[in-house]
C-alpha positions as CSV (number, residue, x, y, z in Angstrom):
1,X,23.9,-16.9,-11.9
2,X,24.7,-18.6,-8.6
3,X,27.3,-16.0,-7.7
4,X,25.1,-12.9,-8.3
5,X,24.4,-10.9,-5.1
6,X,20.9,-10.9,-3.7
7,X,18.8,-7.8,-4.3
8,X,19.2,-7.2,-0.6
9,X,23.0,-7.0,-0.8
10,X,23.0,-5.1,-4.1
11,X,20.7,-2.5,-2.5
12,X,23.0,-2.0,0.5
13,X,21.4,-4.4,3.0
14,X,19.1,-3.6,5.9
15,X,20.1,0.0,6.4
16,X,19.4,0.8,2.7
17,X,16.0,-0.9,2.7
18,X,15.1,0.9,5.9
19,X,15.9,4.2,4.2
20,X,13.7,3.2,1.3
21,X,10.8,2.4,3.7
22,X,11.3,5.7,5.7
23,X,11.4,7.7,2.5
24,X,8.3,5.9,1.2
25,X,6.3,6.5,4.3
26,X,7.4,10.1,4.6
27,X,5.9,10.6,1.1
28,X,2.8,8.5,2.0
29,X,2.1,10.8,5.0
30,X,2.0,13.8,2.7
31,X,-0.1,12.0,0.0
32,X,-3.8,12.7,0.0
33,X,-4.7,9.4,-1.7
34,X,-2.6,7.1,0.5
35,X,-2.4,8.7,4.0
36,X,-5.9,7.6,4.8
37,X,-4.6,4.1,5.4
38,X,-2.5,5.5,8.3
39,X,-4.6,7.8,10.4
40,X,-2.3,9.6,12.7
41,X,0.8,8.8,10.6
42,X,2.9,5.7,10.0
43,X,4.3,4.3,13.3
44,X,7.9,3.4,13.9
45,X,6.8,-0.2,14.5
46,X,5.0,-0.4,11.1
47,X,8.1,1.0,9.3
48,X,10.3,-1.5,11.0
49,X,8.0,-4.4,10.1
50,X,7.7,-3.4,6.5
51,X,11.5,-2.9,6.2
52,X,11.9,-6.5,7.6
53,X,9.4,-7.7,5.0
54,X,11.3,-6.0,2.1
55,X,14.6,-7.2,3.4
56,X,13.3,-10.8,3.5
57,X,11.7,-10.5,0.0
58,X,15.0,-9.2,-1.4
59,X,17.0,-12.1,-0.1
60,X,18.0,-10.8,3.3
61,X,17.4,-12.3,6.8
62,X,14.0,-14.1,7.3
63,X,13.2,-11.8,10.3
64,X,9.6,-11.0,9.1
65,X,8.8,-14.7,9.0
66,X,10.5,-15.5,12.2
67,X,9.4,-12.5,14.3
68,X,6.2,-11.2,12.7
69,X,4.3,-14.1,11.3
70,X,5.3,-14.3,7.6
71,X,3.0,-14.2,4.7
72,X,-0.1,-14.9,6.7
73,X,0.5,-11.9,8.9
74,X,1.1,-9.6,5.9
75,X,-2.1,-10.9,4.3
76,X,-4.0,-10.2,7.5
77,X,-2.9,-6.5,7.4
78,X,-4.3,-6.0,3.9
79,X,-7.6,-7.9,4.1
80,X,-10.7,-5.8,3.6
81,X,-8.8,-2.5,2.9
82,X,-10.5,-2.4,-0.6
83,X,-7.4,-0.9,-2.2
84,X,-8.3,0.7,-5.5
85,X,-6.4,0.6,-8.8
86,X,-5.5,4.3,-8.4
87,X,-4.1,3.7,-4.9
88,X,-2.1,0.7,-6.2
89,X,-0.6,2.8,-8.9
90,X,0.2,5.7,-6.5
91,X,1.8,3.2,-4.1
92,X,4.0,1.8,-6.8
93,X,5.0,5.1,-8.2
94,X,5.7,6.5,-4.7
95,X,7.9,3.6,-3.8
96,X,9.8,4.1,-7.0
97,X,10.4,7.8,-6.2
98,X,11.4,6.8,-2.6
99,X,14.1,4.5,-4.0
100,X,15.6,7.6,-5.6
101,X,15.2,9.6,-2.3
102,X,16.9,6.7,-0.4
103,X,19.8,6.6,-2.8
104,X,19.2,3.0,-3.8
105,X,21.1,1.7,-6.8
106,X,19.9,3.3,-10.1
107,X,21.2,0.6,-12.5
108,X,18.4,-0.6,-14.8
109,X,18.8,-4.2,-13.7
110,X,18.1,-3.4,-10.0
111,X,15.3,-1.0,-10.8
112,X,13.7,-3.6,-13.1
113,X,13.7,-6.1,-10.3
114,X,12.3,-3.5,-7.8
115,X,9.5,-2.4,-10.2
116,X,8.8,-6.1,-11.0
117,X,8.2,-6.8,-7.3
118,X,6.2,-3.6,-6.9
119,X,3.9,-4.5,-9.8
120,X,3.5,-8.1,-8.6
121,X,3.0,-7.3,-4.9
122,X,0.7,-4.3,-5.4
123,X,-1.6,-6.1,-7.8
124,X,-1.8,-9.1,-5.4
125,X,-2.5,-6.7,-2.5
126,X,-5.4,-5.1,-4.5
127,X,-6.9,-8.6,-5.1
128,X,-6.4,-9.7,-1.5
129,X,-7.8,-6.5,0.0
130,X,-11.2,-6.7,-1.6
131,X,-14.0,-7.6,0.8
132,X,-14.9,-11.3,0.4
133,X,-11.9,-12.0,-1.7
134,X,-10.9,-15.7,-2.1
135,X,-7.2,-15.5,-1.0
136,X,-4.4,-18.0,-0.7
137,X,-4.3,-18.3,3.1
138,X,-0.8,-19.7,3.4
139,X,2.3,-19.2,1.3
140,X,6.0,-18.5,1.9
141,X,7.2,-14.9,1.8
142,X,8.3,-14.4,-1.8
143,X,12.1,-14.3,-2.5
144,X,12.6,-11.9,-5.3
145,X,15.5,-12.1,-7.7
146,X,17.1,-10.6,-10.7
147,X,14.7,-12.1,-13.2
148,X,16.1,-12.0,-16.8
149,X,18.6,-9.2,-16.2
150,X,21.2,-9.9,-13.5
151,X,23.5,-7.1,-12.4
152,X,25.8,-5.9,-15.1
153,X,29.5,-6.2,-14.3
154,X,31.9,-5.3,-17.1
């Protein structure tokens, strides 16, 4: 519905999504399968950029597009990483656990939207990360929404 809050607002805005990203990367740094993508740990700059991406995707300010290059820049960061299916699954499950760690809303409607984006985004990242992949070079940053289950309000 037109008056439904954005996922960004429902989650608690920028501070909540930054908590999510910090909790996620704290887990990644301890994860044998994922930490190899970040030799030496995940930098503050990387965390801030990813938090800006998630904020924009979830309906918040377009800071990632305006300050960091939008979709094309995100694509460039994932090219030739050769992400495996196992790494994709671990990424998605780790982000879901980080949402609990960060105290994001636990209602099924929000979590369905979160997991929907995780599944879509991680599968696209796997495809785009393969050496020689034919990728869509330019696209807008996705704006994720509630899908079929908007927030429940009695």
